[in-house]
C-alpha positions as CSV (number, residue, x, y, z in Angstrom):
1,M,101.7,59.0,94.7
2,S,98.9,60.7,92.8
3,R,98.3,64.4,93.2
4,A,94.8,63.7,94.7
5,A,96.4,61.6,97.4
6,I,98.4,64.6,98.8
7,V,95.5,67.1,98.9
8,L,95.2,68.4,102.5
9,P,91.9,69.5,103.9
10,V,91.4,73.1,104.5
11,P,90.4,73.6,108.2
12,A,87.2,75.3,108.9
13,A,88.2,76.7,112.3
14,V,91.3,78.1,114.0
15,P,93.2,75.3,115.6
16,E,92.7,75.3,119.4
17,F,96.4,75.9,120.2
18,L,96.2,79.2,118.2
19,G,92.8,80.4,119.4
20,H,94.0,82.8,122.0
21,R,96.7,84.3,119.8
22,I,94.2,84.9,117.0
23,E,91.8,86.4,119.4
24,D,94.6,88.7,120.7
25,L,95.4,89.6,117.1
26,R,91.7,90.5,116.5
27,H,91.7,92.8,119.5
28,T,94.9,94.4,118.3
29,L,93.3,95.1,114.9
30,R,90.1,96.5,116.5
31,A,92.2,98.8,118.6
32,G,93.8,100.2,115.5
33,R,97.3,98.8,116.2
34,R,97.9,97.6,112.7
35,E,101.7,97.4,112.7
36,E,101.5,95.4,115.9
37,A,98.9,93.0,114.3
38,L,101.1,92.6,111.3
39,A,104.1,91.7,113.5
40,A,102.0,89.2,115.5
41,A,100.7,87.6,112.2
42,R,104.2,87.3,110.9
43,T,105.4,85.7,114.2
44,I,102.6,83.2,114.1
45,S,103.3,82.3,110.4
46,D,107.0,82.0,111.1
47,E,106.4,79.8,114.1
48,L,104.0,77.5,112.2
49,A,106.4,77.2,109.3
50,E,109.1,76.1,111.7
51,S,106.9,73.7,113.7
52,H,104.6,72.3,111.0
53,G,106.5,73.1,107.8
54,P,106.2,75.8,105.1
55,L,103.5,74.0,103.2
56,H,101.3,72.9,106.1
57,N,97.7,74.3,105.8
58,Y,98.1,76.0,109.2
59,T,101.2,77.9,107.9
60,L,99.4,78.8,104.7
61,H,96.4,80.1,106.5
62,A,98.7,82.1,108.7
63,L,100.3,83.6,105.6
64,E,96.9,84.6,104.4
65,L,96.5,86.5,107.7
66,V,99.8,88.2,107.2
67,A,98.7,89.4,103.8
68,F,95.5,90.7,105.3
69,C,97.3,92.5,108.0
70,A,99.9,93.9,105.6
71,Q,97.1,95.4,103.5
72,I,95.3,96.9,106.5
73,A,98.7,98.3,107.8
74,G,99.3,100.0,104.5
75,Y,101.8,97.7,102.8
76,P,100.0,96.6,99.6
77,A,103.2,95.4,97.9
78,M,103.9,93.1,100.9
79,A,100.2,92.0,100.8
80,T,100.5,91.2,97.1
81,D,103.8,89.3,97.5
82,V,102.4,87.2,100.4
83,S,99.1,86.5,98.6
84,V,101.0,85.4,95.4
85,Y,103.4,83.3,97.4
86,T,100.6,81.7,99.3
87,A,98.5,81.0,96.2
88,A,101.6,79.3,94.6
89,A,102.1,77.2,97.7
90,W,98.5,76.1,97.7
91,Q,98.9,75.2,94.1
92,R,101.5,72.7,95.1
93,L,99.0,71.0,97.5
94,L,95.5,71.4,96.0
95,Y,93.9,70.7,92.6
96,A,94.2,73.6,90.2
97,T,90.7,75.0,90.4
98,H,90.5,74.9,94.2
99,H,88.7,77.9,95.7
100,Q,91.6,78.5,98.1
101,I,94.0,79.2,95.3
102,R,91.5,81.4,93.4
103,R,90.8,83.4,96.6
104,Q,94.4,84.1,97.2
105,A,94.9,85.1,93.5
106,R,91.9,87.5,93.8
107,N,93.3,88.8,97.1
108,G,96.7,89.4,95.5
109,A,95.1,91.2,92.6
110,A,93.0,93.4,95.0
111,S,96.1,94.3,96.9
112,W,98.1,95.0,93.7
113,L,95.5,97.5,92.6
114,T,96.4,99.6,95.6
115,V,100.2,99.6,95.0
116,T,101.2,103.1,94.1
117,D,105.0,102.8,93.8
118,A,106.0,102.1,90.2
119,H,108.9,99.8,91.1
120,D,106.8,97.7,93.5
121,A,103.8,97.7,91.1
122,V,106.0,96.3,88.3
123,R,107.7,93.8,90.5
124,T,104.6,92.5,92.2
125,G,102.5,92.8,89.1
126,T,104.8,90.6,87.0
127,A,104.6,87.9,89.7
128,L,100.8,88.4,89.9
129,L,100.4,88.1,86.2
130,T,102.2,84.8,86.2
131,L,100.0,83.5,89.0
132,L,96.8,84.6,87.3
133,Q,97.8,82.9,84.1
134,S,98.5,79.7,85.9
135,V,95.2,79.9,87.9
136,Y,92.8,81.2,85.3
137,G,94.6,80.8,82.0
138,K,95.6,83.4,79.4
139,N,92.1,84.1,78.1
140,H,90.7,85.2,81.5
141,P,89.7,88.9,81.7
142,S,92.2,89.4,84.5
143,T,95.2,88.7,82.3
144,P,94.8,91.6,79.8
145,F,93.6,93.9,82.7
146,V,96.9,93.3,84.6
147,K,98.9,93.6,81.4
148,R,97.3,96.9,80.5
149,R,98.1,98.4,83.9
150,L,101.7,97.1,83.8
151,N,102.2,98.4,80.3
152,A,100.8,101.8,81.3
153,I,103.1,102.0,84.3
154,T,106.2,101.1,82.3
155,S,105.3,103.2,79.2
156,G,107.1,106.4,78.4
157,D,103.7,108.3,78.8
158,Q,104.1,109.9,82.2
159,E,100.4,110.7,82.5
160,A,99.3,107.2,81.7
161,A,101.8,105.9,84.3
162,R,100.5,108.3,86.9
163,N,96.9,107.3,86.2
164,A,97.7,103.6,86.3
165,L,99.5,104.1,89.7
166,R,96.5,105.6,91.4
167,A,95.2,103.2,93.9
168,T,91.9,101.9,92.6
169,G,91.0,100.3,95.9
170,P,90.1,96.7,96.7
171,A,86.9,96.8,94.7
172,L,87.9,94.3,92.1
173,L,86.3,93.7,88.7
174,I,88.2,90.4,88.1
175,K,86.0,87.4,88.6
176,P,87.1,83.7,88.7
């Protein structure tokens, strides 16, 4: 079977059977209950993985929601991990330059820029670098950017490491 034959369409709308749960999650976020929203998103993604499979487009979209909620709840390392995982899963289903893959790679990079714990930054940054290279190639501006931050964090220069670990926010200079 050719790779093109297994490409799944990306749905434009929330499936009807999830509509009320997603709306409840929106209300939870608007009410400022971020931890509760993250738990709800994780439950939805777990249920979809069990009922539809781990690579079904509903499951992957739910994982994107988990990453979003993790970032909002203050867990940028988790958000980065989930975005990197989700982008890699989309890579198994879609053609290499698909916007869904690139968006998740950018989301992972944006989250990673807010990781301030050295161990988490190195762990998630290494996985992110591998993903970015597979999505954009080694000559894309994102690759040396991530490498420089990783090198600064792991260097013996304490000041450079501290500066590199400052959260730079989701404003991202990396472009596809």
